[in-house]
FIVONU-213931 format. One record per residue: residue number from 0; x, y, z of N, C-alpha, C, O, CB in turn; residue in three letters. Coordinates in steps of 0.05 Angstrom, whole numbers, padded with zeros to 5 digits, m for minus. Each point is the difference from the previous one (the first is absolute). Glycine has a CB too. Example, Ala and Ser with C-alpha at 12.3 -4.5 7.8 and 13.67 -1.06 7.14 Angstrom:
{i 0 | neast 00264 | nnorth m00114 | nup 00156 | caeast m00018 | canorth 00024 | caup 00000 | ceast 00018 | cnorth 00024 | cup 00000 | oeast 00021 | onorth 00000 | oup 00013 | cbeast m00059 | cbnorth m00023 | cbup 00012 | aa ALA}
{i 1 | neast 00031 | nnorth 00044 | nup m00039 | caeast 00016 | canorth 00024 | caup 00001 | ceast m00015 | cnorth 00022 | cup 00014 | oeast 00010 | onorth 00022 | oup 00004 | cbeast 00014 | cbnorth m00035 | cbup m00047 | aa SER}
//
This chain:
{i 0 | neast 00624 | nnorth m00180 | nup 00820 | caeast 00025 | canorth m00001 | caup m00015 | ceast 00011 | cnorth 00029 | cup m00002 | oeast m00015 | onorth 00018 | oup m00006 | cbeast 00001 | cbnorth m00060 | cbup m00020 | aa MET}
{i 1 | neast 00040 | nnorth 00045 | nup 00032 | caeast 00012 | canorth 00027 | caup m00001 | ceast 00007 | cnorth 00008 | cup m00028 | oeast m00002 | onorth m00015 | oup m00019 | cbeast 00020 | cbnorth 00008 | cbup 00065 | aa GLY}
{i 2 | neast m00010 | nnorth 00032 | nup m00048 | caeast 00008 | canorth 00011 | caup m00026 | ceast 00031 | cnorth 00001 | cup m00002 | oeast 00013 | onorth 00011 | oup 00018 | cbeast m00056 | cbnorth 00016 | cbup m00020 | aa THR}
{i 3 | neast 00053 | nnorth m00037 | nup m00019 | caeast 00029 | canorth 00002 | caup m00005 | ceast 00005 | cnorth 00023 | cup m00019 | oeast m00011 | onorth 00002 | oup m00022 | cbeast 00017 | cbnorth m00052 | cbup 00028 | aa VAL}
{i 4 | neast 00010 | nnorth 00069 | nup 00003 | caeast 00006 | canorth 00023 | caup m00016 | ceast 00026 | cnorth m00003 | cup m00016 | oeast 00002 | onorth 00010 | oup m00023 | cbeast m00026 | cbnorth 00018 | cbup 00057 | aa THR}
{i 5 | neast 00043 | nnorth m00042 | nup m00023 | caeast 00025 | canorth m00003 | caup m00015 | ceast 00010 | cnorth m00029 | cup 00004 | oeast m00001 | onorth m00010 | oup 00022 | cbeast 00013 | cbnorth 00059 | cbup m00016 | aa ASN}
{i 6 | neast m00003 | nnorth m00061 | nup m00028 | caeast 00012 | canorth m00027 | caup 00002 | ceast 00027 | cnorth 00002 | cup m00014 | oeast 00002 | onorth 00007 | oup m00023 | cbeast m00048 | cbnorth m00031 | cbup 00024 | aa VAL}
{i 7 | neast 00067 | nnorth 00017 | nup 00014 | caeast 00026 | canorth m00001 | caup m00011 | ceast 00006 | cnorth m00028 | cup m00012 | oeast m00006 | onorth m00020 | oup 00014 | cbeast 00022 | cbnorth 00056 | cbup 00019 | aa ALA}
{i 8 | neast m00006 | nnorth m00037 | nup m00057 | caeast 00006 | canorth m00025 | caup m00013 | ceast 00029 | cnorth 00000 | cup m00009 | oeast 00009 | onorth 00018 | oup m00013 | cbeast m00058 | cbnorth m00023 | cbup m00003 | aa ILE}
{i 9 | neast 00064 | nnorth m00015 | nup 00025 | caeast 00027 | canorth m00003 | caup m00008 | ceast 00003 | cnorth m00025 | cup m00018 | oeast m00007 | onorth m00022 | oup 00009 | cbeast 00023 | cbnorth 00046 | cbup 00034 | aa SER}
{i 10 | neast m00007 | nnorth m00021 | nup m00067 | caeast 00003 | canorth m00022 | caup m00019 | ceast 00028 | cnorth m00002 | cup m00011 | oeast 00013 | onorth 00020 | oup m00005 | cbeast m00061 | cbnorth m00015 | cbup m00006 | aa LEU}
{i 11 | neast 00057 | nnorth m00029 | nup 00007 | caeast 00025 | canorth m00004 | caup m00015 | ceast m00009 | cnorth m00003 | cup m00029 | oeast m00013 | onorth m00019 | oup m00008 | cbeast 00038 | cbnorth m00004 | cbup 00047 | aa ASP}
{i 12 | neast m00018 | nnorth 00043 | nup m00055 | caeast m00009 | canorth 00001 | caup m00028 | ceast 00023 | cnorth m00009 | cup m00018 | oeast 00022 | onorth 00012 | oup 00002 | cbeast m00055 | cbnorth 00025 | cbup 00009 | aa ILE}
{i 13 | neast 00029 | nnorth m00056 | nup m00028 | caeast 00021 | canorth m00009 | caup m00018 | ceast 00010 | cnorth 00024 | cup m00017 | oeast m00016 | onorth 00017 | oup m00007 | cbeast m00004 | cbnorth m00065 | cbup 00005 | aa PRO}
{i 14 | neast 00046 | nnorth 00047 | nup m00004 | caeast 00012 | canorth 00023 | caup m00015 | ceast m00014 | cnorth 00005 | cup m00026 | oeast m00004 | onorth 00023 | oup m00008 | cbeast 00048 | cbnorth m00033 | cbup 00029 | aa LEU}
{i 15 | neast m00051 | nnorth m00012 | nup m00035 | caeast m00013 | canorth 00004 | caup m00027 | ceast m00027 | cnorth 00014 | cup 00003 | oeast m00006 | onorth 00017 | oup m00017 | cbeast 00030 | cbnorth m00058 | cbup 00001 | aa SER}
{i 16 | neast m00039 | nnorth 00034 | nup 00036 | caeast m00025 | canorth 00013 | caup 00005 | ceast 00003 | cnorth 00029 | cup 00008 | oeast m00015 | onorth 00017 | oup m00008 | cbeast m00003 | cbnorth m00060 | cbup 00021 | aa LEU}
{i 17 | neast 00039 | nnorth 00048 | nup 00004 | caeast 00006 | canorth 00027 | caup 00008 | ceast 00007 | cnorth 00017 | cup m00025 | oeast m00009 | onorth 00023 | oup m00002 | cbeast 00025 | cbnorth m00039 | cbup 00047 | aa LYS}
{i 18 | neast 00000 | nnorth 00005 | nup m00062 | caeast 00007 | canorth 00015 | caup m00025 | ceast m00024 | cnorth 00005 | cup m00016 | oeast m00003 | onorth 00022 | oup m00012 | cbeast 00047 | cbnorth m00043 | cbup 00012 | aa GLN}
{i 19 | neast m00063 | nnorth 00002 | nup m00002 | caeast m00025 | canorth 00005 | caup m00015 | ceast m00016 | cnorth 00022 | cup 00012 | oeast m00012 | onorth 00017 | oup m00014 | cbeast 00011 | cbnorth m00066 | cbup 00000 | aa GLN}
{i 20 | neast m00001 | nnorth 00050 | nup 00041 | caeast m00015 | canorth 00020 | caup 00014 | ceast 00013 | cnorth 00027 | cup m00004 | oeast m00013 | onorth 00020 | oup m00003 | cbeast m00002 | cbnorth m00054 | cbup 00037 | aa MET}
{i 21 | neast 00042 | nnorth 00035 | nup m00033 | caeast 00014 | canorth 00025 | caup m00004 | ceast m00005 | cnorth 00011 | cup m00028 | oeast m00005 | onorth 00024 | oup m00003 | cbeast 00040 | cbnorth m00038 | cbup 00034 | aa ASP}
{i 22 | neast m00035 | nnorth m00004 | nup m00051 | caeast m00007 | canorth 00008 | caup m00027 | ceast m00028 | cnorth 00011 | cup m00002 | oeast m00006 | onorth 00020 | oup m00012 | cbeast 00037 | cbnorth m00056 | cbup m00005 | aa THR}
{i 23 | neast m00050 | nnorth 00022 | nup 00031 | caeast m00028 | canorth 00008 | caup 00000 | ceast m00002 | cnorth 00028 | cup 00012 | oeast m00015 | onorth 00017 | oup m00009 | cbeast 00000 | cbnorth m00065 | cbup 00012 | aa TYR}
{i 24 | neast 00030 | nnorth 00053 | nup 00020 | caeast m00001 | canorth 00026 | caup 00013 | ceast 00010 | cnorth 00022 | cup m00019 | oeast m00012 | onorth 00021 | oup m00001 | cbeast 00019 | cbnorth m00043 | cbup 00046 | aa LYS}
{i 25 | neast 00014 | nnorth 00016 | nup m00060 | caeast 00011 | canorth 00020 | caup m00019 | ceast m00021 | cnorth 00007 | cup m00021 | oeast m00002 | onorth 00022 | oup m00009 | cbeast 00050 | cbnorth m00039 | cbup 00017 | aa GLU}
{i 26 | neast m00063 | nnorth m00004 | nup m00016 | caeast m00019 | canorth 00004 | caup m00022 | ceast m00026 | cnorth 00013 | cup 00010 | oeast m00013 | onorth 00015 | oup m00015 | cbeast 00033 | cbnorth m00055 | cbup m00009 | aa GLU}
{i 27 | neast m00028 | nnorth 00034 | nup 00049 | caeast m00027 | canorth 00008 | caup 00009 | ceast 00001 | cnorth 00020 | cup 00023 | oeast m00019 | onorth 00014 | oup 00005 | cbeast 00002 | cbnorth m00058 | cbup m00020 | aa THR}
{i 28 | neast 00039 | nnorth 00045 | nup 00030 | caeast 00002 | canorth 00017 | caup 00023 | ceast m00012 | cnorth m00013 | cup 00026 | oeast m00002 | onorth 00013 | oup 00021 | cbeast 00000 | cbnorth 00026 | cbup m00052 | aa GLY}
{i 29 | neast m00006 | nnorth m00065 | nup 00028 | caeast m00011 | canorth m00014 | caup 00024 | ceast 00022 | cnorth m00017 | cup 00013 | oeast 00013 | onorth m00016 | oup m00014 | cbeast m00059 | cbnorth 00015 | cbup m00007 | aa ILE}
{i 30 | neast 00050 | nnorth 00005 | nup 00047 | caeast 00022 | canorth m00014 | caup 00013 | ceast m00006 | cnorth m00029 | cup 00006 | oeast m00023 | onorth m00008 | oup m00001 | cbeast 00037 | cbnorth 00051 | cbup 00021 | aa SER}
{i 31 | neast 00007 | nnorth m00058 | nup m00013 | caeast m00004 | canorth m00028 | caup 00007 | ceast m00016 | cnorth m00003 | cup 00026 | oeast m00015 | onorth m00019 | oup 00003 | cbeast 00057 | cbnorth 00008 | cbup m00027 | aa GLN}
{i 32 | neast m00039 | nnorth 00030 | nup 00042 | caeast m00016 | canorth m00001 | caup 00025 | ceast m00030 | cnorth 00003 | cup m00007 | oeast m00017 | onorth m00014 | oup 00011 | cbeast 00056 | cbnorth 00033 | cbup 00015 | aa ALA}
{i 33 | neast m00045 | nnorth m00002 | nup m00045 | caeast m00028 | canorth 00003 | caup m00009 | ceast m00010 | cnorth m00026 | cup m00013 | oeast m00023 | onorth m00009 | oup 00004 | cbeast 00030 | cbnorth 00059 | cbup m00010 | aa ALA}
{i 34 | neast 00010 | nnorth m00062 | nup m00011 | caeast m00007 | canorth m00024 | caup m00014 | ceast m00006 | cnorth m00022 | cup 00020 | oeast m00020 | onorth m00015 | oup m00003 | cbeast 00050 | cbnorth 00027 | cbup m00036 | aa ILE}
{i 35 | neast m00013 | nnorth m00015 | nup 00060 | caeast m00004 | canorth m00020 | caup 00020 | ceast m00026 | cnorth 00005 | cup 00016 | oeast m00015 | onorth m00019 | oup 00005 | cbeast 00065 | cbnorth 00013 | cbup m00002 | aa ILE}
{i 36 | neast m00055 | nnorth 00031 | nup 00004 | caeast m00025 | canorth 00007 | caup 00014 | ceast m00024 | cnorth m00007 | cup m00016 | oeast m00020 | onorth m00011 | oup 00010 | cbeast 00043 | cbnorth 00047 | cbup 00012 | aa ARG}
{i 37 | neast m00022 | nnorth m00030 | nup m00049 | caeast m00023 | canorth m00006 | caup m00017 | ceast m00003 | cnorth m00031 | cup m00002 | oeast m00023 | onorth m00010 | oup 00000 | cbeast 00030 | cbnorth 00053 | cbup m00027 | aa ILE}
{i 38 | neast 00015 | nnorth m00057 | nup 00025 | caeast m00002 | canorth m00030 | caup m00002 | ceast m00011 | cnorth m00012 | cup 00026 | oeast m00017 | onorth m00018 | oup m00001 | cbeast 00056 | cbnorth 00019 | cbup m00032 | aa ALA}
{i 39 | neast m00030 | nnorth 00009 | nup 00056 | caeast m00011 | canorth m00009 | caup 00025 | ceast m00030 | cnorth 00007 | cup 00002 | oeast m00015 | onorth m00017 | oup 00009 | cbeast 00061 | cbnorth 00021 | cbup 00012 | aa VAL}
{i 40 | neast m00053 | nnorth 00019 | nup m00028 | caeast m00028 | canorth 00008 | caup 00000 | ceast m00017 | cnorth m00019 | cup m00016 | oeast m00022 | onorth m00008 | oup 00008 | cbeast 00035 | cbnorth 00056 | cbup m00001 | aa LYS}
{i 41 | neast m00003 | nnorth m00054 | nup m00032 | caeast m00016 | canorth m00018 | caup m00017 | ceast m00002 | cnorth m00028 | cup 00012 | oeast m00021 | onorth m00013 | oup m00002 | cbeast 00037 | cbnorth 00040 | cbup m00038 | aa LYS}
{i 42 | neast 00006 | nnorth m00037 | nup 00052 | caeast 00000 | canorth m00026 | caup 00013 | ceast m00020 | cnorth m00001 | cup 00023 | oeast m00015 | onorth m00019 | oup 00002 | cbeast 00063 | cbnorth 00014 | cbup m00015 | aa PHE}
{i 43 | neast m00048 | nnorth 00025 | nup 00029 | caeast m00018 | canorth 00002 | caup 00023 | ceast m00029 | cnorth 00001 | cup m00009 | oeast m00017 | onorth m00014 | oup 00011 | cbeast 00053 | cbnorth 00037 | cbup 00016 | aa ILE}
{i 44 | neast m00041 | nnorth m00007 | nup m00047 | caeast m00027 | canorth 00003 | caup m00011 | ceast m00009 | cnorth m00027 | cup m00013 | oeast m00023 | onorth m00009 | oup 00004 | cbeast 00030 | cbnorth 00059 | cbup m00011 | aa GLU}
{i 45 | neast 00011 | nnorth m00062 | nup m00008 | caeast m00006 | canorth m00025 | caup m00013 | ceast m00008 | cnorth m00022 | cup 00020 | oeast m00018 | onorth m00016 | oup m00006 | cbeast 00049 | cbnorth 00029 | cbup m00031 | aa THR}
{i 46 | neast m00017 | nnorth m00014 | nup 00059 | caeast m00004 | canorth m00021 | caup 00020 | ceast m00019 | cnorth 00009 | cup 00022 | oeast m00003 | onorth m00014 | oup 00020 | cbeast 00048 | cbnorth m00003 | cbup m00031 | aa HIS}
{i 47 | neast m00057 | nnorth 00040 | nup 00007 | caeast m00020 | canorth 00011 | caup 00019 | ceast 00009 | cnorth 00000 | cup 00029 | oeast m00015 | onorth m00005 | oup 00018 | cbeast m00019 | cbnorth m00011 | cbup m00049 | aa LYS}
{i 48 | neast 00060 | nnorth 00023 | nup 00035 | caeast 00012 | canorth 00001 | caup 00027 | ceast m00011 | cnorth 00024 | cup 00015 | oeast m00009 | onorth m00002 | oup 00022 | cbeast 00050 | cbnorth m00021 | cbup m00038 | aa LEU}
{i 49 | neast m00040 | nnorth 00047 | nup 00003 | caeast m00011 | canorth 00025 | caup 00012 | ceast m00004 | cnorth 00018 | cup m00024 | oeast 00010 | onorth m00005 | oup m00022 | cbeast 00013 | cbnorth 00000 | cbup 00068 | aa VAL}
{i 50 | neast m00038 | nnorth 00026 | nup m00041 | caeast m00002 | canorth 00021 | caup m00020 | ceast 00023 | cnorth 00019 | cup 00003 | oeast 00007 | onorth 00008 | oup 00022 | cbeast m00057 | cbnorth m00012 | cbup m00022 | aa GLU}
{i 51 | neast 00062 | nnorth 00012 | nup m00022 | caeast 00024 | canorth 00016 | caup 00001 | ceast m00003 | cnorth 00023 | cup m00020 | oeast m00011 | onorth m00003 | oup m00022 | cbeast 00039 | cbnorth m00037 | cbup 00034 | aa VAL}
{i 52 | neast m00020 | nnorth 00064 | nup m00003 | caeast 00000 | canorth 00022 | caup m00019 | ceast 00028 | cnorth 00010 | cup m00002 | oeast 00013 | onorth 00007 | oup 00020 | cbeast m00061 | cbnorth 00006 | cbup m00007 | aa GLU}
{i 53 | neast 00058 | nnorth m00011 | nup m00038 | caeast 00027 | canorth 00011 | caup m00005 | ceast m00004 | cnorth 00030 | cup m00002 | oeast m00013 | onorth 00010 | oup m00019 | cbeast 00030 | cbnorth m00053 | cbup m00005 | aa VAL}
{i 54 | neast m00004 | nnorth 00057 | nup 00043 | caeast m00004 | canorth 00029 | caup 00001 | ceast 00016 | cnorth 00014 | cup m00022 | oeast m00009 | onorth 00018 | oup m00013 | cbeast 00000 | cbnorth m00021 | cbup 00063 | aa VAL}
{i 55 | neast 00035 | nnorth m00007 | nup m00053 | caeast 00017 | canorth 00014 | caup m00019 | ceast 00014 | cnorth m00022 | cup m00017 | oeast 00020 | onorth m00011 | oup 00009 | cbeast m00013 | cbnorth 00051 | cbup 00023 | aa ASP}
{i 56 | neast m00017 | nnorth m00044 | nup m00056 | caeast 00012 | canorth m00021 | caup m00017 | ceast 00025 | cnorth 00009 | cup m00014 | oeast 00015 | onorth m00016 | oup m00010 | cbeast m00060 | cbnorth m00003 | cbup 00005 | aa GLU}
{i 57 | neast 00049 | nnorth 00045 | nup 00003 | caeast 00023 | canorth 00011 | caup m00014 | ceast 00019 | cnorth 00012 | cup 00019 | oeast m00005 | onorth 00022 | oup 00011 | cbeast m00023 | cbnorth m00013 | cbup m00052 | aa LYS}
{i 58 | neast 00051 | nnorth m00022 | nup 00047 | caeast 00019 | canorth 00010 | caup 00020 | ceast 00026 | cnorth 00004 | cup m00013 | oeast 00009 | onorth m00016 | oup m00017 | cbeast m00033 | cbnorth m00009 | cbup 00053 | aa VAL}
{i 59 | neast 00037 | nnorth 00048 | nup m00030 | caeast 00025 | canorth 00006 | caup m00012 | ceast 00022 | cnorth m00018 | cup 00012 | oeast 00023 | onorth 00002 | oup m00008 | cbeast m00038 | cbnorth 00046 | cbup 00001 | aa ALA}
//
């Protein structure tokens, strides 16, 4: 099995969720891209698809 270094994810995010993520970013400094990466990492780990390491969880 090969190593995946980058995975691009394109999502249609409901406006209300986007607004919540923007508010979260203002309060914590963590971007929605980082939130999505963390969520995908947790999903993959939970379902034992592959082992994933998030290199940079805090993205401007």
